[in-house]
C-alpha positions, -999 to 999 in steps of 0.1 A, spaced: 366 -274 -68 381 -268 -35 371 -235 -14 393 -206 -20 404 -192 12 402 -154 11 430 -132 25 424 -97 36 458 -80 30 451 -59 56 443 -76 84 451 -113 72 426 -136 79 442 -160 110 415 -152 135 387 -163 111 375 -198 119 368 -207 84 410 -209 79 411 -229 112 384 -255 101 404 -254 62 438 -269 77 416 -298 86 394 -303 54 390 -333 36 402 -319 5 444 -314 3 439 -286 -23 417 -266 8 444 -281 35 473 -266 12 456 -232 3 449 -224 44 484 -229 51 499 -208 23 471 -181 39 484 -188 73 519 -181 61 513 -152 40 497 -132 74 512 -150 104 497 -145 134 510 -163 165 471 -173 173 478 -199 147 512 -213 159 493 -241 176 472 -249 152 499 -251 125 522 -273 145 493 -298 158 488 -304 120 520 -313 111 518 -341 135 487 -358 115 489 -341 80 490 -370 56 497 -351 23 534 -343 11 529 -307 -1 505 -298 22 536 -307 48 559 -287 30 535 -257 31 531 -260 67 566 -259 73 570 -228 55 543 -214 69 560 -219 104 594 -200 91 574 -172 83 572 -167 119 598 -150 143 620 -178 155 618 -168 192 582 -177 190 582 -209 172 610 -226 182 602 -230 219 573 -246 204 587 -271 178 612 -279 206 583 -293 228 568 -312 199 603 -331 199 589 -350 231 560 -362 212 549 -400 213 541 -396 175 567 -402 150 556 -377 125 553 -351 153 589 -352 158 599 -358 124 583 -324 113 596 -307 139 631 -313 133 626 -305 97 608 -270 104 631 -263 131 664 -273 102 645 -248 78 647 -220 105 681 -226 107 681 -212 146 713 -223 164 695 -222 196 674 -251 188 711 -277 187 704 -282 226 672 -303 217 688 -323 192 695 -352 218 713 -386 212 679 -404 217 665 -383 187 698 -392 164 694 -430 175 652 -428 171 638 -459 162 617 -443 136 639 -446 106 619 -416 91 627 -396 126 665 -405 131 671 -395 90 653 -360 98 672 -360 131 708 -363 111 700 -336 87 687 -314 113 717 -319 131 743 -311 106 726 -279 101 725 -267 136 758 -276 152 783 -254 163 817 -255 151 832 -269 185 805 -296 187 810 -311 151 837 -336 162 815 -347 185 784 -350 161 804 -369 138 812 -399 162 778 -396 176 765 -406 134 790 -428 130 770 -452 155 748 -452 132 767 -469 100 752 -500 90 719 -491 98 686 -497 75 683 -499 37 699 -479 11 677 -449 16 688 -448 55 722 -452 45 727 -426 17 710 -401 42 734 -410 73 766 -410 47 755 -372 31 747 -363 67 784 -370 74 804 -359 45 784 -325 49 810 -323 84 839 -327 61 870 -339 71 861 -339 111 843 -373 101 875 -390 91 887 -404 131 850 -415 135 856 -432 101 886 -451 108 875 -465 140 842 -477 120 865 -490 94 878 -516 123 848 -532 133 840 -569 134 803 -559 113 810 -560 78 779 -538 72 797 -513 96 829 -516 74 811 -512 38 791 -482 47 821 -466 64 840 -470 31 813 -459 7 812 -430 32 848 -424 28 851 -426 -4 822 -399 -11 840 -379 14 871 -381 -8 852 -379 -42 817 -362 -40 809 -371 -74 811 -409 -76 780 -417 -63 763 -435 -35 760 -470 -54 795 -469 -71 808 -462 -38 787 -490 -21 801 -516 -49 835 -507 -43 829 -505 -3 813 -540 -8 847 -555 -25 872 -539 -2 855 -557 26 854 -588 9 891 -589 2 898 -586 40 903 -560 65 941 -551 52 930 -538 20 902 -520 40 931 -504 61 954 -496 31 924 -480 14 918 -457 46 957 -443 43 
């Protein structure tokens, strides 16, 4: 049985060294409960330990609870610490910091979503950066973000491409000029991905795989057909 981490409803338990030890316990159930306890009674003294654990925690559900715990802290405390984590050499540290920033939703973090993160060599970091960017982007920078995201069209496997298409569609019609540019690309993979994204923008219920299949047919017919479909 995993150890039960007691919570003192008056003072919390964040200064209890048992909680800090539990965050790194062998049992994922114990780590999950420790993260729950930390978020139930958030104490700034735990912030560094929670962020550090995000960078190395192997269990998805524990990571999700760590993110929830961090959202329970005031943004003025968590956002600067998470922004600093975006410069980590550890890919998981960057992706988890981005994910948590997206859940906090504080626009002050937007300047930290850099081009290098949006083009990160690690697929999970890049995917998380795309999702976070569309949550945090100010209205006046949505078109510029669309242009930047469109540079990643054709990247990766189905999961990557679906993530990018969803991020672009979240930006709504400001993506249309960037998609038209991509439809003229010399790369058929880029053209097909742009066409599939355009299809999803026009008909969100179409489904990504159906949109991709249609896009491949259009690209196979030649650029004249793709151009007509974009009109």
